[in-house]
C-alpha angles and dihedrals in degrees: 000000000000092000088052091054094047090049090052093049091049090051093050090050093051092049091049091048090051090047093053092048090049090051091050091050092048091049090047092048091049092048091050092049092049091049089052092051090052090063090066120097115255091248092057097047112106127213087258092051090053092051092053090047090047091057087058094047090053088069096053109104095223091054098040091103086067098047090113094048102081095168091057094046093048090051090050088047090062093067108023115106133190121232127189121213133188124231117288091016113151108231091188138330133236109273096029121133108257115245106155148025122229139204120190112237098174135355127022143268135208122227116220136185131196114251130177116272131213088260116080116252091010130106134197130210116251121193113233105167148004126222128200139183115326093022120120132208142173099054099111097068092043093052094047096034088236137133123275110281093204144017123251121208126177114243093199138354102312141185116213130189108229130203123180120238099253092046091047093053091048098046107022106017096097093044094048091044091053088048091054092044091053089056093044093048090051093048093044092053094045116100091230094060098037111139093012109145116257091243090058090047089053089051093049091048093050093056094046127088126204123212135177116222128196125230116291095023114151105226095172126020120208110254095020125117124224136177094214139089117213126215119193113226098167137004135026135279132191120222111218135179128197107221126189122221133197113244137046095274143350091265093053092045090053093046094046093044098058111192092344113042116206110269095177125115115267109264123235087257090053089052093047091050091044088238094150142076133197136225131192105227123196112231109173148346118236121203138162112338094017121134124217135197096009099119096052089048096053095046091042094233130127116270111278093207144037117237116203131177118247093178129028103281140197114212133187112217117204129168118240089229090057090053092047093049096046105034120081117238089256091055095043092051089050088051091049090054091058094056112128124210123184126223118280119256096261091058091047091052091051093050090044091053090045092051094048096046087054090051091050091048093046092049089049091052094046091048092046090049092049090047094052091045092053092042091055090047093052091045090055091049090050094054098040101043116095118250120251089256092052090050090051092051093050089057094052116099117255116258090226 
């Protein structure tokens, strides 16, 4: 019987594996077919071709807001082309005349700006950001009819969706303009950027990206390094830190510590002997207008916390280099004064011990009070209840 069950389980696993492989193959075939269609000129694309391409565009993050607007995506599919680029290919340079809009289909690109070098009259390229699949770039210069404000170079072999300037303005101009205006409105209303010239706000908005994140998305991971500052436009995030404690458990740490539990870091010997435990402590709640990751960036250290969404959130991503290059010294000093650091681990341990000692004491008081209350109730019942002999007498008929 057991052999039959195992054989059935193995058969089901094999069928499931084959089904998954078939799905992957079908998806790859469909993607290959769609990419082939995008090599056709807009004149040669049929209505059916546009529908197939539109299905692909629905999966692109920048266009996900239009996934239910088939007519718009099919119209866009008529003109969107796919271009392949080798690693370290320059897509355009800072100062170039803008002629197209791009969305990253696969691969990644680096964003560079020109900064003064040690040599007089010479500049050097400084990386300020990286963009990956679903990210878009190039819209700012098209919207404002200006020159490129940064250089874009592929980090690896990449595929980019390409839309010519005139088509972009006709189909996506209003959308992109609204996207830029949302960022500009947010920045202009934020105390850090108060009084910043409109031209500088435009530059900042052009270097920023906005993304929507679902619940339980880890935006920043404790210990990681990032080049970006995050501004919360919508939603809520929790700031958490994983803290290590000496001892096998909270109870053993409280017992061994006496009046003053040990709030030091576990030693290498503790770690080797597994004489430690960890707790994830909540440090802060970040809502609209909050800034994340700035302290770690400016001090060139790994992030001291994890930031995770607890509600669907919309976040602006901006590189610290872009801020340094665009903001005036007055505005950057104002920004520095708003930097928020959180208490070190030893202080968090002390607070954690104090809080849990209070909880234990409170529970003890509550339990003791309940015990005494119940004891009084049962004592009263004992003295007020009739004895068995009295109850028997009460049941006997009267002699009268």
